[in-house]
PDB file with one MODEL, atoms N, CA, C and O in Angstrom:
MODEL        1
ATOM      1  N   MET A   1     224.794 102.038  19.234  1.00  0.00           N
ATOM      2  CA  MET A   1     223.668 102.826  19.941  1.00  0.00           C
ATOM      3  C   MET A   1     222.804 101.743  20.660  1.00  0.00           C
ATOM      4  O   MET A   1     221.741 102.120  21.152  1.00  0.00           O
ATOM      5  N   LYS A   2     223.222 100.230  20.781  1.00  0.00           N
ATOM      6  CA  LYS A   2     223.484  99.568  21.946  1.00  0.00           C
ATOM      7  C   LYS A   2     223.681 100.157  23.419  1.00  0.00           C
ATOM      8  O   LYS A   2     222.945  99.947  24.383  1.00  0.00           O
ATOM      9  N   GLN A   3     224.835 100.940  23.382  1.00  0.00           N
ATOM     10  CA  GLN A   3     225.863 101.671  24.597  1.00  0.00           C
ATOM     11  C   GLN A   3     225.135 102.659  25.147  1.00  0.00           C
ATOM     12  O   GLN A   3     225.078 103.135  26.281  1.00  0.00           O
ATOM     13  N   ILE A   4     224.408 102.950  23.786  1.00  0.00           N
ATOM     14  CA  ILE A   4     222.925 103.984  24.652  1.00  0.00           C
ATOM     15  C   ILE A   4     221.752 103.559  25.025  1.00  0.00           C
ATOM     16  O   ILE A   4     220.970 104.068  25.828  1.00  0.00           O
ATOM     17  N   LYS A   5     221.632 102.306  24.214  1.00  0.00           N
ATOM     18  CA  LYS A   5     220.284 101.903  24.892  1.00  0.00           C
ATOM     19  C   LYS A   5     220.558 101.325  26.478  1.00  0.00           C
ATOM     20  O   LYS A   5     219.714 101.077  27.339  1.00  0.00           O
ATOM     21  N   LYS A   6     222.260 101.185  26.563  1.00  0.00           N
ATOM     22  CA  LYS A   6     222.238 100.700  28.060  1.00  0.00           C
ATOM     23  C   LYS A   6     222.476 101.944  29.219  1.00  0.00           C
ATOM     24  O   LYS A   6     222.167 102.129  30.396  1.00  0.00           O
ATOM     25  N   MET A   7     223.087 102.547  28.337  1.00  0.00           N
ATOM     26  CA  MET A   7     222.776 103.653  29.561  1.00  0.00           C
ATOM     27  C   MET A   7     221.638 104.091  29.440  1.00  0.00           C
ATOM     28  O   MET A   7     221.133 103.703  30.494  1.00  0.00           O
ATOM     29  N   ALA A   8     220.829 104.651  28.881  1.00  0.00           N
ATOM     30  CA  ALA A   8     219.643 105.322  29.494  1.00  0.00           C
ATOM     31  C   ALA A   8     218.657 104.030  30.012  1.00  0.00           C
ATOM     32  O   ALA A   8     217.794 104.389  30.814  1.00  0.00           O
ATOM     33  N   GLU A   9     218.659 103.073  29.787  1.00  0.00           N
ATOM     34  CA  GLU A   9     218.065 102.131  30.780  1.00  0.00           C
ATOM     35  C   GLU A   9     218.556 101.571  32.145  1.00  0.00           C
ATOM     36  O   GLU A   9     217.973 100.999  33.066  1.00  0.00           O
ATOM     37  N   ASP A  10     220.046 102.008  31.901  1.00  0.00           N
ATOM     38  CA  ASP A  10     221.159 102.135  33.954  1.00  0.00           C
ATOM     39  C   ASP A  10     219.874 103.479  34.299  1.00  0.00           C
ATOM     40  O   ASP A  10     219.097 103.694  35.228  1.00  0.00           O
ATOM     41  N   ALA A  11     220.068 103.890  33.507  1.00  0.00           N
ATOM     42  CA  ALA A  11     219.669 105.738  33.742  1.00  0.00           C
ATOM     43  C   ALA A  11     217.842 105.603  35.210  1.00  0.00           C
ATOM     44  O   ALA A  11     217.299 105.941  36.261  1.00  0.00           O
ATOM     45  N   LYS A  12     217.835 104.691  33.736  1.00  0.00           N
ATOM     46  CA  LYS A  12     215.983 104.832  34.680  1.00  0.00           C
ATOM     47  C   LYS A  12     215.624 103.331  35.554  1.00  0.00           C
ATOM     48  O   LYS A  12     214.541 103.093  36.088  1.00  0.00           O
ATOM     49  N   ILE A  13     216.292 102.822  35.547  1.00  0.00           N
ATOM     50  CA  ILE A  13     217.077 101.873  37.070  1.00  0.00           C
ATOM     51  C   ILE A  13     217.754 102.395  38.346  1.00  0.00           C
ATOM     52  O   ILE A  13     217.769 102.030  39.521  1.00  0.00           O
ATOM     53  N   GLU A  14     218.240 103.275  37.730  1.00  0.00           N
ATOM     54  CA  GLU A  14     218.682 104.316  39.491  1.00  0.00           C
ATOM     55  C   GLU A  14     217.442 104.930  38.841  1.00  0.00           C
ATOM     56  O   GLU A  14     216.506 104.174  38.580  1.00  0.00           O
ATOM     57  N   ILE A  15     217.362 106.049  38.595  1.00  0.00           N
ATOM     58  CA  ILE A  15     216.133 106.562  38.880  1.00  0.00           C
ATOM     59  C   ILE A  15     214.359 105.822  39.619  1.00  0.00           C
ATOM     60  O   ILE A  15     213.387 106.349  40.162  1.00  0.00           O
ATOM     61  N   ARG A  16     214.842 103.948  39.111  1.00  0.00           N
ATOM     62  CA  ARG A  16     213.240 104.322  39.878  1.00  0.00           C
ATOM     63  C   ARG A  16     213.360 103.283  41.196  1.00  0.00           C
ATOM     64  O   ARG A  16     212.473 103.006  42.004  1.00  0.00           O
ATOM     65  N   ASN A  17     214.886 102.750  41.141  1.00  0.00           N
ATOM     66  CA  ASN A  17     215.304 102.564  42.281  1.00  0.00           C
ATOM     67  C   ASN A  17     215.700 103.987  43.410  1.00  0.00           C
ATOM     68  O   ASN A  17     215.212 103.783  44.521  1.00  0.00           O
ATOM     69  N   ILE A  18     216.290 105.023  43.336  1.00  0.00           N
ATOM     70  CA  ILE A  18     216.045 105.719  44.271  1.00  0.00           C
ATOM     71  C   ILE A  18     213.894 106.767  44.295  1.00  0.00           C
ATOM     72  O   ILE A  18     213.500 107.733  44.948  1.00  0.00           O
ATOM     73  N   ARG A  19     213.389 106.141  43.568  1.00  0.00           N
ATOM     74  CA  ARG A  19     212.078 106.074  43.957  1.00  0.00           C
ATOM     75  C   ARG A  19     211.227 104.932  44.494  1.00  0.00           C
ATOM     76  O   ARG A  19     210.256 104.600  43.815  1.00  0.00           O
ATOM     77  N   ARG A  20     211.403 104.480  45.296  1.00  0.00           N
ATOM     78  CA  ARG A  20     211.284 103.293  45.716  1.00  0.00           C
ATOM     79  C   ARG A  20     211.664 103.277  46.845  1.00  0.00           C
ATOM     80  O   ARG A  20     211.074 102.650  47.724  1.00  0.00           O
ATOM     81  N   GLU A  21     213.365 104.382  47.156  1.00  0.00           N
ATOM     82  CA  GLU A  21     213.749 104.363  48.920  1.00  0.00           C
ATOM     83  C   GLU A  21     212.690 105.854  48.928  1.00  0.00           C
ATOM     84  O   GLU A  21     212.026 106.275  49.876  1.00  0.00           O
ATOM     85  N   GLY A  22     212.782 106.281  47.907  1.00  0.00           N
ATOM     86  CA  GLY A  22     212.013 107.428  48.606  1.00  0.00           C
ATOM     87  C   GLY A  22     210.486 107.279  49.535  1.00  0.00           C
ATOM     88  O   GLY A  22     210.237 107.932  50.549  1.00  0.00           O
ATOM     89  N   ASN A  23     209.683 106.377  48.974  1.00  0.00           N
ATOM     90  CA  ASN A  23     208.789 105.573  48.771  1.00  0.00           C
ATOM     91  C   ASN A  23     208.510 104.636  50.409  1.00  0.00           C
ATOM     92  O   ASN A  23     207.516 104.454  51.112  1.00  0.00           O
ATOM     93  N   GLU A  24     209.691 104.296  50.480  1.00  0.00           N
ATOM     94  CA  GLU A  24     210.046 103.342  51.649  1.00  0.00           C
ATOM     95  C   GLU A  24     210.179 104.517  52.626  1.00  0.00           C
ATOM     96  O   GLU A  24     209.548 104.530  53.683  1.00  0.00           O
ATOM     97  N   THR A  25     211.046 105.547  52.241  1.00  0.00           N
ATOM     98  CA  THR A  25     210.879 106.726  53.557  1.00  0.00           C
ATOM     99  C   THR A  25     210.191 107.427  54.085  1.00  0.00           C
ATOM    100  O   THR A  25     210.134 107.955  55.195  1.00  0.00           O
ATOM    101  N   SER A  26     209.204 107.412  52.527  1.00  0.00           N
ATOM    102  CA  SER A  26     207.930 107.949  53.534  1.00  0.00           C
ATOM    103  C   SER A  26     206.256 107.179  53.957  1.00  0.00           C
ATOM    104  O   SER A  26     205.173 107.389  54.504  1.00  0.00           O
ATOM    105  N   LYS A  27     206.715 106.618  53.544  1.00  0.00           N
ATOM    106  CA  LYS A  27     206.074 105.248  54.611  1.00  0.00           C
ATOM    107  C   LYS A  27     206.427 105.366  55.955  1.00  0.00           C
ATOM    108  O   LYS A  27     205.529 105.806  56.672  1.00  0.00           O
ATOM    109  N   ASN A  28     207.942 104.979  56.729  1.00  0.00           N
ATOM    110  CA  ASN A  28     208.572 104.714  57.556  1.00  0.00           C
ATOM    111  C   ASN A  28     208.179 105.744  58.292  1.00  0.00           C
ATOM    112  O   ASN A  28     207.780 105.500  59.431  1.00  0.00           O
ATOM    113  N   MET A  29     208.197 106.813  57.919  1.00  0.00           N
ATOM    114  CA  MET A  29     208.401 107.955  58.566  1.00  0.00           C
ATOM    115  C   MET A  29     206.386 108.422  58.840  1.00  0.00           C
ATOM    116  O   MET A  29     205.970 109.120  59.765  1.00  0.00           O
ATOM    117  N   GLU A  30     205.521 107.782  57.743  1.00  0.00           N
ATOM    118  CA  GLU A  30     204.641 107.441  58.520  1.00  0.00           C
ATOM    119  C   GLU A  30     203.880 106.595  59.737  1.00  0.00           C
ATOM    120  O   GLU A  30     203.048 106.876  60.600  1.00  0.00           O
ATOM    121  N   LYS A  31     204.609 105.418  59.340  1.00  0.00           N
ATOM    122  CA  LYS A  31     204.874 104.221  60.887  1.00  0.00           C
ATOM    123  C   LYS A  31     205.240 105.257  62.418  1.00  0.00           C
ATOM    124  O   LYS A  31     205.027 105.119  63.623  1.00  0.00           O
ATOM    125  N   LYS A  32     205.822 106.190  61.641  1.00  0.00           N
ATOM    126  CA  LYS A  32     206.742 106.890  63.012  1.00  0.00           C
ATOM    127  C   LYS A  32     205.542 107.706  63.841  1.00  0.00           C
ATOM    128  O   LYS A  32     205.324 107.571  65.045  1.00  0.00           O
ATOM    129  N   SER A  33     204.676 108.744  62.759  1.00  0.00           N
ATOM    130  CA  SER A  33     203.848 109.372  62.764  1.00  0.00           C
ATOM    131  C   SER A  33     204.521 110.497  63.065  1.00  0.00           C
ATOM    132  O   SER A  33     204.405 111.462  63.820  1.00  0.00           O
ATOM    133  N   GLU A  34     205.529 109.935  61.955  1.00  0.00           N
ATOM    134  CA  GLU A  34     205.836 111.909  61.349  1.00  0.00           C
ATOM    135  C   GLU A  34     205.409 112.405  60.680  1.00  0.00           C
ATOM    136  O   GLU A  34     205.726 113.590  60.785  1.00  0.00           O
ATOM    137  N   ILE A  35     204.494 112.155  59.579  1.00  0.00           N
ATOM    138  CA  ILE A  35     203.817 112.357  58.678  1.00  0.00           C
ATOM    139  C   ILE A  35     202.585 112.045  59.065  1.00  0.00           C
ATOM    140  O   ILE A  35     202.405 111.197  59.939  1.00  0.00           O
ATOM    141  N   SER A  36     201.462 112.764  58.396  1.00  0.00           N
ATOM    142  CA  SER A  36     199.916 111.738  58.632  1.00  0.00           C
ATOM    143  C   SER A  36     200.131 110.910  56.579  1.00  0.00           C
ATOM    144  O   SER A  36     200.886 111.377  55.725  1.00  0.00           O
ATOM    145  N   GLU A  37     199.322 109.841  56.422  1.00  0.00           N
ATOM    146  CA  GLU A  37     198.671 108.779  55.840  1.00  0.00           C
ATOM    147  C   GLU A  37     198.639 110.384  54.683  1.00  0.00           C
ATOM    148  O   GLU A  37     199.468 110.889  53.927  1.00  0.00           O
ATOM    149  N   ASP A  38     197.681 110.619  54.959  1.00  0.00           N
ATOM    150  CA  ASP A  38     197.822 112.073  54.049  1.00  0.00           C
ATOM    151  C   ASP A  38     199.070 112.801  52.575  1.00  0.00           C
ATOM    152  O   ASP A  38     199.018 113.211  51.416  1.00  0.00           O
ATOM    153  N   ASN A  39     199.842 112.608  53.449  1.00  0.00           N
ATOM    154  CA  ASN A  39     200.934 113.462  53.314  1.00  0.00           C
ATOM    155  C   ASN A  39     202.218 112.918  52.803  1.00  0.00           C
ATOM    156  O   ASN A  39     203.169 113.495  52.276  1.00  0.00           O
ATOM    157  N   MET A  40     201.912 111.043  53.228  1.00  0.00           N
ATOM    158  CA  MET A  40     202.325 110.228  52.339  1.00  0.00           C
ATOM    159  C   MET A  40     202.079 109.904  50.896  1.00  0.00           C
ATOM    160  O   MET A  40     202.755 109.524  49.940  1.00  0.00           O
ATOM    161  N   LYS A  41     200.681 110.250  51.168  1.00  0.00           N
ATOM    162  CA  LYS A  41     200.325 109.973  49.734  1.00  0.00           C
ATOM    163  C   LYS A  41     200.514 110.831  49.120  1.00  0.00           C
ATOM    164  O   LYS A  41     200.858 110.187  48.129  1.00  0.00           O
ATOM    165  N   ASP A  42     200.630 112.207  48.695  1.00  0.00           N
ATOM    166  CA  ASP A  42     200.726 113.202  48.219  1.00  0.00           C
ATOM    167  C   ASP A  42     202.339 112.716  47.855  1.00  0.00           C
ATOM    168  O   ASP A  42     202.642 112.277  46.745  1.00  0.00           O
ATOM    169  N   LEU A  43     203.390 112.885  49.071  1.00  0.00           N
ATOM    170  CA  LEU A  43     204.658 112.200  48.920  1.00  0.00           C
ATOM    171  C   LEU A  43     205.233 111.671  47.558  1.00  0.00           C
ATOM    172  O   LEU A  43     206.049 112.020  46.705  1.00  0.00           O
ATOM    173  N   GLN A  44     204.132 110.359  47.883  1.00  0.00           N
ATOM    174  CA  GLN A  44     204.032 109.679  47.124  1.00  0.00           C
ATOM    175  C   GLN A  44     204.631 109.567  45.345  1.00  0.00           C
ATOM    176  O   GLN A  44     205.436 109.034  44.581  1.00  0.00           O
ATOM    177  N   ILE A  45     203.310 110.699  45.499  1.00  0.00           N
ATOM    178  CA  ILE A  45     202.247 110.786  44.044  1.00  0.00           C
ATOM    179  C   ILE A  45     203.852 111.865  43.850  1.00  0.00           C
ATOM    180  O   ILE A  45     204.916 111.558  43.313  1.00  0.00           O
ATOM    181  N   ASP A  46     203.561 112.774  44.325  1.00  0.00           N
ATOM    182  CA  ASP A  46     205.320 113.572  43.709  1.00  0.00           C
ATOM    183  C   ASP A  46     206.160 113.203  43.098  1.00  0.00           C
ATOM    184  O   ASP A  46     206.829 113.658  42.170  1.00  0.00           O
ATOM    185  N   ILE A  47     206.113 111.703  44.027  1.00  0.00           N
ATOM    186  CA  ILE A  47     207.794 111.250  43.756  1.00  0.00           C
ATOM    187  C   ILE A  47     207.004 110.521  42.248  1.00  0.00           C
ATOM    188  O   ILE A  47     206.858 110.647  41.032  1.00  0.00           O
ATOM    189  N   GLN A  48     206.901 110.265  42.622  1.00  0.00           N
ATOM    190  CA  GLN A  48     205.883 109.041  40.817  1.00  0.00           C
ATOM    191  C   GLN A  48     206.274 110.542  39.583  1.00  0.00           C
ATOM    192  O   GLN A  48     207.053 110.674  38.639  1.00  0.00           O
ATOM    193  N   GLU A  49     205.398 111.311  40.159  1.00  0.00           N
ATOM    194  CA  GLU A  49     205.687 112.093  39.269  1.00  0.00           C
ATOM    195  C   GLU A  49     206.931 112.792  38.587  1.00  0.00           C
ATOM    196  O   GLU A  49     207.117 112.896  37.374  1.00  0.00           O
ATOM    197  N   LEU A  50     207.571 113.151  39.386  1.00  0.00           N
ATOM    198  CA  LEU A  50     209.426 113.059  39.268  1.00  0.00           C
ATOM    199  C   LEU A  50     209.583 112.486  37.938  1.00  0.00           C
ATOM    200  O   LEU A  50     209.724 112.832  36.765  1.00  0.00           O
ATOM    201  N   THR A  51     209.432 110.755  39.158  1.00  0.00           N
ATOM    202  CA  THR A  51     209.944 110.431  38.294  1.00  0.00           C
ATOM    203  C   THR A  51     209.862 109.779  36.797  1.00  0.00           C
ATOM    204  O   THR A  51     210.855 109.366  36.197  1.00  0.00           O
ATOM    205  N   ASP A  52     208.497 109.748  36.271  1.00  0.00           N
ATOM    206  CA  ASP A  52     207.516 109.896  35.030  1.00  0.00           C
ATOM    207  C   ASP A  52     208.341 110.569  34.324  1.00  0.00           C
ATOM    208  O   ASP A  52     208.785 110.090  33.280  1.00  0.00           O
ATOM    209  N   LYS A  53     208.718 111.872  34.787  1.00  0.00           N
ATOM    210  CA  LYS A  53     209.519 112.901  33.948  1.00  0.00           C
ATOM    211  C   LYS A  53     210.705 112.787  33.630  1.00  0.00           C
ATOM    212  O   LYS A  53     211.208 112.956  32.519  1.00  0.00           O
ATOM    213  N   LEU A  54     211.216 112.481  34.647  1.00  0.00           N
ATOM    214  CA  LEU A  54     213.081 112.255  34.046  1.00  0.00           C
ATOM    215  C   LEU A  54     213.224 111.569  33.121  1.00  0.00           C
ATOM    216  O   LEU A  54     213.897 111.822  32.121  1.00  0.00           O
ATOM    217  N   VAL A  55     212.054 109.761  33.549  1.00  0.00           N
ATOM    218  CA  VAL A  55     211.955 109.308  32.652  1.00  0.00           C
ATOM    219  C   VAL A  55     212.028 109.207  31.297  1.00  0.00           C
ATOM    220  O   VAL A  55     212.865 108.573  30.656  1.00  0.00           O
ATOM    221  N   ASN A  56     210.916 110.000  30.794  1.00  0.00           N
ATOM    222  CA  ASN A  56     210.198 110.314  29.938  1.00  0.00           C
ATOM    223  C   ASN A  56     211.536 111.098  29.473  1.00  0.00           C
ATOM    224  O   ASN A  56     211.537 111.190  28.245  1.00  0.00           O
ATOM    225  N   LYS A  57     212.650 111.678  30.051  1.00  0.00           N
ATOM    226  CA  LYS A  57     212.963 112.905  29.752  1.00  0.00           C
ATOM    227  C   LYS A  57     215.217 111.922  29.243  1.00  0.00           C
ATOM    228  O   LYS A  57     216.063 112.386  28.477  1.00  0.00           O
ATOM    229  N   ILE A  58     215.283 110.807  29.977  1.00  0.00           N
ATOM    230  CA  ILE A  58     216.142 110.068  29.203  1.00  0.00           C
ATOM    231  C   ILE A  58     215.933 109.022  28.415  1.00  0.00           C
ATOM    232  O   ILE A  58     216.781 108.208  28.051  1.00  0.00           O
ATOM    233  N   THR A  59     214.443 109.049  28.067  1.00  0.00           N
ATOM    234  CA  THR A  59     213.753 107.994  26.483  1.00  0.00           C
ATOM    235  C   THR A  59     214.224 108.972  25.227  1.00  0.00           C
ATOM    236  O   THR A  59     214.780 108.890  24.132  1.00  0.00           O
ATOM    237  N   ASP A  60     213.254 110.573  26.680  1.00  0.00           N
ATOM    238  CA  ASP A  60     214.157 111.883  24.857  1.00  0.00           C
ATOM    239  C   ASP A  60     214.989 111.991  24.536  1.00  0.00           C
ATOM    240  O   ASP A  60     215.138 112.344  23.366  1.00  0.00           O
ATOM    241  N   ALA A  61     216.502 111.666  25.700  1.00  0.00           N
ATOM    242  CA  ALA A  61     217.710 112.012  25.057  1.00  0.00           C
ATOM    243  C   ALA A  61     218.067 110.716  24.328  1.00  0.00           C
ATOM    244  O   ALA A  61     218.464 110.742  23.164  1.00  0.00           O
ATOM    245  N   ALA A  62     217.913 109.510  25.065  1.00  0.00           N
ATOM    246  CA  ALA A  62     218.201 108.736  24.295  1.00  0.00           C
ATOM    247  C   ALA A  62     218.120 108.099  22.908  1.00  0.00           C
ATOM    248  O   ALA A  62     219.054 107.535  22.339  1.00  0.00           O
ATOM    249  N   LYS A  63     216.748 108.282  22.390  1.00  0.00           N
ATOM    250  CA  LYS A  63     216.022 108.441  21.278  1.00  0.00           C
ATOM    251  C   LYS A  63     217.089 110.032  20.281  1.00  0.00           C
ATOM    252  O   LYS A  63     217.477 109.719  19.156  1.00  0.00           O
ATOM    253  N   SER A  64     217.381 111.248  20.676  1.00  0.00           N
ATOM    254  CA  SER A  64     217.523 112.337  19.647  1.00  0.00           C
ATOM    255  C   SER A  64     218.799 111.784  20.018  1.00  0.00           C
ATOM    256  O   SER A  64     219.519 112.258  19.139  1.00  0.00           O
ATOM    257  N   LYS A  65     219.772 110.868  20.983  1.00  0.00           N
ATOM    258  CA  LYS A  65     221.323 111.081  20.290  1.00  0.00           C
ATOM    259  C   LYS A  65     221.442 109.766  19.440  1.00  0.00           C
ATOM    260  O   LYS A  65     222.195 109.777  18.467  1.00  0.00           O
ATOM    261  N   GLU A  66     220.793 108.725  19.734  1.00  0.00           N
ATOM    262  CA  GLU A  66     220.683 107.380  18.435  1.00  0.00           C
ATOM    263  C   GLU A  66     220.247 108.231  16.859  1.00  0.00           C
ATOM    264  O   GLU A  66     220.740 107.963  15.763  1.00  0.00           O
ATOM    265  N   THR A  67     219.043 109.450  17.186  1.00  0.00           N
ATOM    266  CA  THR A  67     218.972 110.161  15.536  1.00  0.00           C
ATOM    267  C   THR A  67     220.100 110.927  14.991  1.00  0.00           C
ATOM    268  O   THR A  67     220.526 111.116  13.852  1.00  0.00           O
ATOM    269  N   GLU A  68     220.379 111.234  15.941  1.00  0.00           N
ATOM    270  CA  GLU A  68     221.668 112.290  15.862  1.00  0.00           C
ATOM    271  C   GLU A  68     223.082 111.462  15.078  1.00  0.00           C
ATOM    272  O   GLU A  68     223.856 111.719  14.157  1.00  0.00           O
ATOM    273  N   ILE A  69     222.836 110.180  16.204  1.00  0.00           N
ATOM    274  CA  ILE A  69     224.470 108.873  15.223  1.00  0.00           C
ATOM    275  C   ILE A  69     224.114 108.487  13.554  1.00  0.00           C
ATOM    276  O   ILE A  69     224.549 108.250  12.427  1.00  0.00           O
ATOM    277  N   MET A  70     223.111 108.624  14.319  1.00  0.00           N
ATOM    278  CA  MET A  70     221.488 108.172  12.273  1.00  0.00           C
ATOM    279  C   MET A  70     222.519 108.736  11.187  1.00  0.00           C
ATOM    280  O   MET A  70     223.284 108.082  10.478  1.00  0.00           O
ATOM    281  N   GLU A  71     222.359 109.960  11.237  1.00  0.00           N
ATOM    282  CA  GLU A  71     222.317 111.058  10.231  1.00  0.00           C
ATOM    283  C   GLU A  71     224.244 111.642   9.947  1.00  0.00           C
ATOM    284  O   GLU A  71     224.750 112.607   9.373  1.00  0.00           O
ATOM    285  N   VAL A  72     224.986 110.042  10.960  1.00  0.00           N
ATOM    286  CA  VAL A  72     226.559 110.361  10.668  1.00  0.00           C
ATOM    287  C   VAL A  72     226.359 109.977  10.137  1.00  0.00           C
ATOM    288  O   VAL A  72     227.160 109.691   9.247  1.00  0.00           O
TER     289      VAL A  72
ENDMDL
END
């Protein structure tokens, strides 16, 4: 069980790191005038929504696996 929780937390951390990199990239693109401020904000919203979905999937998968192990 501890291993499942650790794996899930590690995966969530990786997802958040990718989110941070994506947000930094969009900010840099906006600073270089490659995209507008509105586009940058839209990208960041999309990145956050995707991050939330993935974190929820990881959480659900970990809970499911814990339940499966408890039944055995």
